C-alpha positions in Angstrom: 90.3 150.6 90.4 92.9 147.9 90.5 90.9 146.6 93.3 87.8 146.5 91.5 89.4 144.6 88.6 90.7 142.2 90.6 87.3 141.6 92.3 85.6 141.5 88.9 88.3 138.7 87.9 87.6 136.7 90.7 84.1 136.6 90.1 84.5 135.9 86.4 86.8 132.9 87.4 84.1 131.6 89.9 81.8 132.0 87.4 83.1 129.4 85.2 85.3 127.3 87.5 82.3 126.2 90.0 80.1 124.5 87.2 83.5 122.5 86.2 84.0 121.4 89.8 80.4 120.1 89.8 80.8 118.5 86.6 84.2 116.8 88.1 81.9 115.6 90.8 79.3 114.1 88.5 82.0 112.5 86.4 83.7 110.9 89.4 80.6 109.5 91.1 79.5 108.1 87.4 83.2 106.5 86.8 82.9 105.0 90.4 79.4 103.6 89.7 80.7 102.1 86.4 83.5 100.3 88.0 81.6 99.0 90.8 78.8 97.7 88.1 81.7 96.4 85.7 83.8 94.5 87.9 80.9 93.2 90.6 81.2 89.8 89.3 84.8 89.8 89.4 85.2 90.8 92.9 82.3 88.6 94.1 83.5 86.0 96.7 87.0 86.4 95.2 88.6 88.9 97.6 92.7 88.4 98.0 93.9 86.9 100.8 97.0 89.2 101.0 96.5 92.5 103.4 96.6 95.6 101.3 97.3 99.2 102.4 96.3 102.0 100.2 98.2 105.3 100.9 96.4 108.0 99.0 95.2 111.5 99.4 92.2 113.9 98.6 94.5 116.3 96.9 95.5 115.9 93.1 99.4 116.3 93.9 101.7 116.9 96.7 100.1 114.9 99.6 103.1 112.8 99.9 101.7 109.4 99.1 104.8 108.2 97.3 107.1 109.1 100.4 104.8 107.7 102.9 104.7 104.5 100.8 108.5 104.2 100.6 108.6 104.9 104.5 105.9 102.3 105.4 107.4 99.8 103.2 110.9 100.2 104.3 109.5 99.7 108.1 108.1 96.5 106.9 111.2 95.3 105.3 113.2 96.2 108.7 110.9 93.8 110.5 111.8 91.1 107.9 108.6 91.0 106.1 108.3 90.6 102.5 106.6 93.6 100.8 105.2 94.2 97.2 104.3 97.8 96.1 101.7 98.5 93.3 101.9 101.7 91.4 99.9 102.9 88.6 101.8 103.1 85.3 101.5 106.0 82.6 98.8 105.2 79.9 101.3 104.8 77.2 103.6 102.7 79.2 104.4 99.0 79.5 103.6 98.7 75.7 100.4 96.6 76.3 98.0 98.8 74.8 98.2 97.0 71.6 97.7 93.6 73.4 94.8 94.3 75.6 93.0 91.1 74.5 95.6 88.8 75.0 96.8 90.8 78.5 93.7 92.5 79.6 95.1 93.4 83.1 99.0 93.9 82.7 101.4 94.3 85.5 105.1 94.4 85.3 107.8 94.1 87.8 110.2 97.3 88.1 113.8 96.9 88.9 116.4 99.5 89.9 117.7 99.5 86.5 114.4 99.8 84.5 113.7 102.8 82.4 111.3 104.9 84.0 109.0 105.0 80.8 108.3 101.2 81.3 106.1 102.2 84.4 106.5 105.6 85.9 109.0 107.8 87.5 107.4 106.8 90.8 107.9 103.1 90.2 111.5 103.3 89.9 112.0 105.8 92.7 110.0 103.2 95.0 112.4 100.6 94.1 115.4 102.9 94.6 114.2 103.8 98.0 113.5 100.3 98.9 115.5 97.7 97.1 114.3 94.7 99.2 110.5 95.6 98.1 109.2 94.0 95.1 107.6 97.0 92.9 105.0 96.4 90.4 103.5 99.0 87.7 99.9 98.0 86.6 96.9 99.7 85.0 94.7 97.5 87.3 95.7 97.3 91.0 92.9 95.1 91.9 94.0 92.3 89.2 97.7 92.7 90.3 96.7 92.2 93.8 94.6 89.0 93.0 97.7 87.8 91.0 100.2 88.5 93.7 98.2 86.5 96.2 98.0 83.4 94.0 101.9 83.5 93.7 103.8 80.4 95.3 105.9 82.5 97.6 103.3 85.6 97.8 104.4 88.9 99.7 103.5 89.1 103.4 101.6 92.6 102.6 100.8 94.7 99.7 101.2 98.7 99.7 99.5 100.6 97.0 100.8 103.9 96.1 97.3 105.7 95.6 94.3 103.9 94.5 92.3 105.7 97.1 89.2 106.1 94.5 89.3 102.8 93.1 86.2 100.8 94.4 87.6 97.5 92.8 89.8 97.6 95.9 87.2 96.6 98.3 88.5 95.1 101.7 91.7 96.9 101.5 92.9 99.5 104.5 93.2 103.0 103.6 95.4 105.7 105.0 94.7 109.2 103.8 97.1 111.9 103.8 95.7 115.4 104.6 97.0 118.8 105.9 95.9 120.2 109.0 92.6 122.0 108.6 91.6 120.4 105.2 88.1 119.8 104.6 87.6 120.1 100.9 84.0 120.3 99.4 82.7 119.7 96.1 83.5 123.8 95.5 87.1 122.9 95.8 87.4 120.0 93.4 89.2 120.3 90.5 89.6 122.5 88.3 88.0 124.9 90.8 90.6 123.7 93.4 93.2 121.3 94.3 91.5 118.3 95.0 90.0 115.3 93.4 87.6 114.2 95.8 85.7 115.5 98.9 85.5 114.4 102.5 82.7 112.3 101.4 85.3 109.6 100.3 86.5 109.2 103.7 84.8 106.3 105.3 84.6 105.0 108.8 87.9 102.7 109.6 89.9 104.9 107.3 93.4 106.1 109.1 94.0 109.8 108.6 97.4 111.4 109.1 97.9 114.9 108.9 100.8 116.8 107.2 103.4 117.4 105.7 105.0 119.9 108.3 106.2 120.3 111.7 103.6 122.3 113.3 101.4 121.0 116.0 98.8 118.9 114.7 101.3 117.1 111.9 101.8 113.5 112.2 104.7 113.5 109.5 106.9 115.8 107.6 108.3 115.5 104.3 111.9 116.5 104.3 114.2 118.0 101.4 118.0 117.4 101.9 120.7 119.7 100.5 123.3 117.3 98.6 126.8 117.4 100.6 130.0 118.8 98.7 128.5 122.1 97.4 130.5 125.1 97.8 129.0 128.2 99.6 130.3 130.0 96.4 128.5 128.0 94.1 125.0 128.7 95.7 125.4 131.9 95.0 126.1 131.5 91.2 122.9 131.2 89.2 121.2 127.7 88.8 118.3 126.3 86.9 115.8 124.4 88.8 113.8 121.6 87.3 110.5 120.2 88.8 108.3 117.6 87.1 106.4 116.6 90.1 103.4 117.6 92.4 104.8 120.7 94.3 106.9 122.8 92.1 106.7 126.1 94.2 107.6 124.3 97.4 111.0 122.6 95.5 111.8 126.2 94.4 111.3 127.7 97.7 113.7 125.2 99.2 116.4 126.1 96.9 115.8 129.9 97.7 115.9 129.1 101.4 119.4 127.3 100.6 120.5 130.8 99.4 120.7 129.6 95.6 120.0 132.4 93.0 117.1 130.7 90.6 118.6 132.3 86.7 115.6 130.3 85.6 112.9 127.5 86.8 111.6 125.0 84.5 108.1 122.9 85.4 106.5 120.2 83.4 103.6 118.1 84.0 103.4 115.7 87.0 105.1 112.6 85.8 105.8 114.5 82.5 109.2 114.2 80.5 111.9 117.2 80.1 112.6 118.2 76.6 116.5 117.9 76.3 116.6 120.5 73.6 114.7 122.9 75.9 117.3 122.2 78.8 120.2 122.8 76.3 118.8 126.2 75.3 118.2 127.2 79.0 121.9 126.0 79.6 123.1 128.2 76.6 121.2 131.5 77.6 121.9 131.5 81.4 125.2 129.6 81.5 124.5 128.4 85.0 126.6 126.8 87.5 124.1 123.9 87.6 120.9 122.3 87.1 118.9 121.3 90.5 116.0 118.9 90.8 114.4 116.6 93.2 114.8 112.6 93.2 111.8 111.8 91.2 113.1 114.1 88.2 116.7 112.6 88.7 115.4 109.2 87.9 113.9 110.8 84.5 117.1 112.7 83.6 119.9 110.2 84.6 121.1 107.0 83.4 120.2 104.3 86.3 124.0 103.3 86.9 124.7 107.1 87.6 121.9 107.7 90.4 123.5 107.7 93.5 121.7 107.9 97.2 118.0 109.5 96.6 117.5 109.7 100.0 120.6 111.7 101.0 121.1 113.6 97.7 124.1 113.8 95.4 125.8 115.5 92.6 126.0 114.3 89.2 126.4 115.2 85.7 123.8 116.2 83.1 124.4 115.4 79.6 122.6 117.3 76.9 122.7 117.4 73.1 125.7 118.8 71.3 128.1 117.6 73.8 126.9 120.1 76.7 127.8 118.5 80.1 127.0 120.3 83.4 126.5 119.5 87.4 123.5 118.3 88.5 122.4 119.0 92.0 120.0 116.3 93.2 118.5 117.1 96.6 117.6 114.3 98.8 114.2 113.3 99.9 112.7 111.6 103.0 109.8 111.5 105.3 110.2 111.7 109.1 107.6 111.4 112.1 108.1 114.3 114.6 108.3 113.6 118.0 107.0 110.7 119.8 105.2 109.5 116.8 108.8 108.7 114.8 108.9 104.8 114.8 105.6 104.4 116.5 103.5 104.4 113.4 105.9 103.4 110.9 
């Protein structure tokens, strides 16, 4: 009887999710056509002179775009090149919505101490991971790309954290991050599945790297690092895990693999903000030994001056309302290339 109910439930979900996936596909195609038509005259004959590499994925979240962008930017910096990184800012960021007529295509440079609300958690994270690179938050990558090429001292190369589906970035190289065996079709499009685009968006000349993972066939691996200085006895005490990025289950599994006892978990939307009152109530209810988060969430939870090494991980103090202060374990975050690929592709 239970198997029959599961089967009926699966059919019911299929019946309403598949049509919505088709609607998503049509809406995506119409949006692409609109962008091409709307900006055809702007792009005609005015392609920026700067090389641009788009780092993107077909998945909605969790493909490793930001980690890969930081890794490639650092490799360029190590070679003595001037690097700029473009990120998409939150719809309510930068404060330009009221002034769209005066500043139709705004972009703002992000500093290491910039509040994350001025751009995004990704933008501040990238600046923290690659301090020598110039990071810009923009709602129009093509206009920002063109503006950078007109600077008196332009960067040598530009990287874009996502932008794979933006047809206005014609002429850019594209690096697509995919997991081994992925071949998404329209039936796997959001909301029926975890993908925002199908293999039809992969074009000739695109580079495809497989990962993250260590299995054969993976080109890169995204690594979480345990912060040093945590005693084994502290791991066995209850902690509260926080996640506001694209792979919460992966982060929670990492903590469990380290022997942590998760008293509670709190997930917010990707790029979402944590409610401090909710955190205070969780702390009062569970009395945890600590909170734990990944680097992107540390950018949102801690003042800029208290952020430590986001690659290696660190221990900080989380301050909440009513004077509650407790440890915050920030796990490190890096990306590596297995075997002979390490260094060759970066």
